[in-house]
C-alpha positions as semicolon CSV with decimal commas, in nm:
position;residue;x (nm);y (nm);z (nm)
1;X;-0,022;0,120;-1,726
2;X;0,077;0,420;-1,506
3;X;-0,193;0,648;-1,373
4;X;-0,189;1,028;-1,454
5;X;-0,059;1,113;-1,107
6;X;0,230;0,869;-1,146
7;X;0,311;1,012;-1,493
8;X;0,296;1,373;-1,353
9;X;0,522;1,273;-1,058
10;X;0,773;1,117;-1,305
11;X;0,765;1,442;-1,506
12;X;0,821;1,642;-1,196
13;X;1,119;1,424;-1,093
14;X;1,263;1,448;-1,443
15;X;1,225;1,835;-1,445
16;X;1,381;1,852;-1,101
17;X;1,676;1,639;-1,214
18;X;1,722;1,854;-1,527
19;X;1,721;2,171;-1,317
20;X;1,978;2,021;-1,084
21;X;2,193;1,911;-1,380
22;X;2,175;2,261;-1,546
23;X;2,278;2,426;-1,223
24;X;2,568;2,177;-1,172
25;X;2,703;2,240;-1,528
26;X;2,671;2,614;-1,478
27;X;2,865;2,595;-1,161
28;X;3,125;2,381;-1,315
29;X;3,155;2,637;-1,604
30;X;3,203;2,926;-1,352
31;X;3,468;2,721;-1,147
32;X;3,658;2,599;-1,444
33;X;3,978;2,774;-1,546
34;X;4,025;2,578;-1,872
35;X;3,881;2,764;-2,170
36;X;3,784;2,453;-2,373
37;X;3,615;2,307;-2,070
38;X;3,409;2,626;-2,032
39;X;3,288;2,588;-2,392
40;X;3,194;2,230;-2,334
41;X;3,007;2,311;-2,004
42;X;2,832;2,603;-2,188
43;X;2,722;2,368;-2,466
44;X;2,606;2,100;-2,230
45;X;2,408;2,362;-2,026
46;X;2,227;2,474;-2,354
47;X;2,133;2,127;-2,452
48;X;2,003;2,044;-2,101
49;X;1,799;2,363;-2,097
50;X;1,646;2,279;-2,441
51;X;1,553;1,926;-2,304
52;X;1,397;2,098;-1,998
53;X;1,206;2,344;-2,216
54;X;1,076;2,070;-2,430
55;X;0,905;1,920;-2,120
56;X;0,694;2,241;-2,085
57;X;0,441;2,171;-2,360
58;X;0,384;1,827;-2,209
59;X;0,307;1,995;-1,871
60;X;0,076;2,245;-2,043
61;X;-0,111;1,974;-2,214
62;X;-0,159;1,791;-1,888
63;X;-0,305;2,100;-1,732
64;X;-0,550;2,133;-2,022
65;X;-0,653;1,776;-1,974
66;X;-0,722;1,833;-1,606
67;X;-0,936;2,145;-1,667
68;X;-1,307;2,111;-1,710
69;X;-1,346;2,214;-2,071
70;X;-1,714;2,133;-2,080
71;X;-1,791;2,425;-1,843
72;X;-1,923;2,740;-2,005
73;X;-1,884;3,066;-1,814
74;X;-2,149;3,258;-2,008
């Protein structure tokens, strides 16, 4: 079973890879001179961005788990 630090490291690597993929697809879209290819690159970019955004709630949940929720600031 992987520890939380290993899991967070894997998420960070996955997010970094998704960011790089989105940037590469956007660059390919800009450099392409073929209209159908531009449409495909745009669609792929949107899909990768949606996948990247879906990782966000997982990261927020991880931060909540790491916070000391038992501490009362009153």
